[in-house]
C-alpha positions in Angstrom: 0.0 0.0 0.0 1.3 3.4 -1.0 1.9 6.2 1.5 -0.9 8.4 0.1 -3.4 5.6 0.2 -2.4 4.6 3.7 -2.7 8.2 5.0 -6.2 8.6 3.4 -7.2 5.2 4.9 -6.1 6.3 8.4 -8.0 9.6 8.0 -11.1 7.7 7.0 -10.8 5.3 9.9 -10.4 8.2 12.3 -13.5 9.9 10.9 -15.4 6.7 11.2 -14.3 6.2 14.8 -15.9 9.6 15.7 -19.3 8.7 14.3 -21.7 6.5 16.3 -23.6 4.1 14.1 -25.2 0.7 13.9 -25.8 -1.5 10.9 -28.2 -4.3 10.2 -27.2 -6.8 7.5 -29.3 -9.2 5.5 -32.6 -8.2 7.0 -35.3 -10.4 5.4 -37.6 -7.4 4.6 -38.1 -5.7 1.3 -36.0 -2.5 1.0 -39.1 -0.6 -0.1 -41.0 -1.5 3.1 -38.0 -0.7 5.2 -37.6 2.7 3.7 -41.1 3.6 4.7 -40.1 3.1 8.3 -36.7 4.7 8.2 -38.1 7.8 6.4 -40.4 8.4 9.4 -37.5 8.8 11.9 -34.8 10.5 9.8 -33.7 13.7 11.5 -35.8 13.2 14.6 -34.7 13.3 18.3 -33.9 9.8 19.6 -36.7 9.6 22.2 -39.3 10.8 19.8 -38.1 8.3 17.1 -38.2 5.4 19.7 -41.8 6.3 20.5 -42.8 6.4 16.9 -41.1 3.0 16.2 -42.6 1.4 19.3 -46.2 2.2 18.4 -45.9 1.7 14.6 -47.9 -1.2 13.2 -45.3 -2.0 10.5 -43.2 -5.2 11.1 -40.0 -3.4 10.0 -40.3 -1.0 12.9 -39.4 -3.6 15.4 -36.0 -4.2 13.7 -35.3 -0.5 13.2 -36.1 0.1 16.9 -33.5 -2.5 18.0 -31.1 -0.9 15.6 -31.6 2.5 17.0 -31.1 1.2 20.6 -27.8 -0.3 19.4 -26.7 3.0 17.9 -27.5 4.8 21.1 -25.5 2.2 23.1 -22.6 2.7 20.6 -22.8 6.4 21.2 -22.7 5.9 25.0 -19.6 3.7 24.7 -17.7 6.4 22.7 -18.8 9.3 25.0 -18.5 7.9 28.5 -18.4 11.2 30.3 -21.5 12.7 28.7 -25.0 12.2 29.9 -27.5 10.9 27.3 -30.2 13.4 28.5 -28.0 16.4 28.1 -26.6 15.5 24.6 -29.9 15.9 22.7 -29.2 13.0 20.3 -30.8 12.9 16.8 -31.0 10.3 14.1 -28.6 12.2 11.7 -28.6 9.7 8.8 -30.4 6.5 7.9 -30.1 4.6 4.6 -31.4 1.3 3.3 -29.5 -0.6 0.7 -30.6 -3.7 -1.2 -29.0 -7.0 -0.1 -29.0 -10.4 -1.8 -32.2 -11.6 -3.5 -33.3 -15.2 -3.0 -34.9 -16.5 -6.3 -37.5 -19.1 -6.0 -39.9 -20.7 -8.5 -43.7 -20.9 -8.1 -45.7 -23.3 -10.2 -48.0 -21.5 -12.7 -50.8 -22.8 -15.0 -50.2 -24.9 -18.0 -46.8 -26.2 -16.9 -45.2 -22.8 -16.6 -43.3 -21.4 -13.6 -43.1 -17.8 -12.2 -40.0 -16.5 -10.5 -40.5 -15.2 -7.0 -37.8 -12.7 -5.7 -37.4 -12.7 -1.9 -35.7 -9.4 -1.2 -33.5 -8.4 1.7 -31.8 -5.3 2.8 -29.0 -3.6 4.7 -29.8 -0.7 7.1 -27.2 1.7 8.5 -28.3 4.3 11.1 -26.1 7.2 12.4 -26.7 8.9 15.7 -25.2 12.3 16.5 -25.7 15.0 19.1 -27.6 18.1 18.0 -25.3 20.9 17.0 -26.4 24.2 18.6 -25.1 27.3 16.9 -23.8 29.7 19.6 -23.6 33.2 18.1 -21.6 36.0 19.7 -23.9 38.8 20.8 -21.2 41.4 20.9 -20.1 41.0 17.3 -23.8 41.2 16.1 -24.2 44.5 18.1 -21.0 45.9 16.6 -22.1 45.1 13.1 -25.4 47.0 13.7 -23.5 50.0 15.1 -21.3 50.2 12.0 -24.3 50.5 9.7 
């Protein structure tokens, strides 16, 4: 491995270690159905997202709820000195990718066969603390005085 590639790999690894995430691999649910659930919680606060997932009627919500709890636990492991209540965690990023498709045959009339595709997916969920913009009051007042 060249020096440039090694340095960029180390930088990518360092960036990844700062993020708190959880991933679910080969989940036997259609990606389309899973995206309906993940779109509901994208960008929400963690407690509100957990409540939505807990009371959702969709089957995929159970899996995403467990995944969110895992991401929260990963965040707590990386930030041991910080309280969970004070951090205001949000679901910063969620994406669903297609996984392998199991192909099966179903008998059809007149000796034919129809192909059945049993889809599965990969879900990755990132959790981050809400960034609050602290603006400097003195500089804003100075700008108004200049005008």
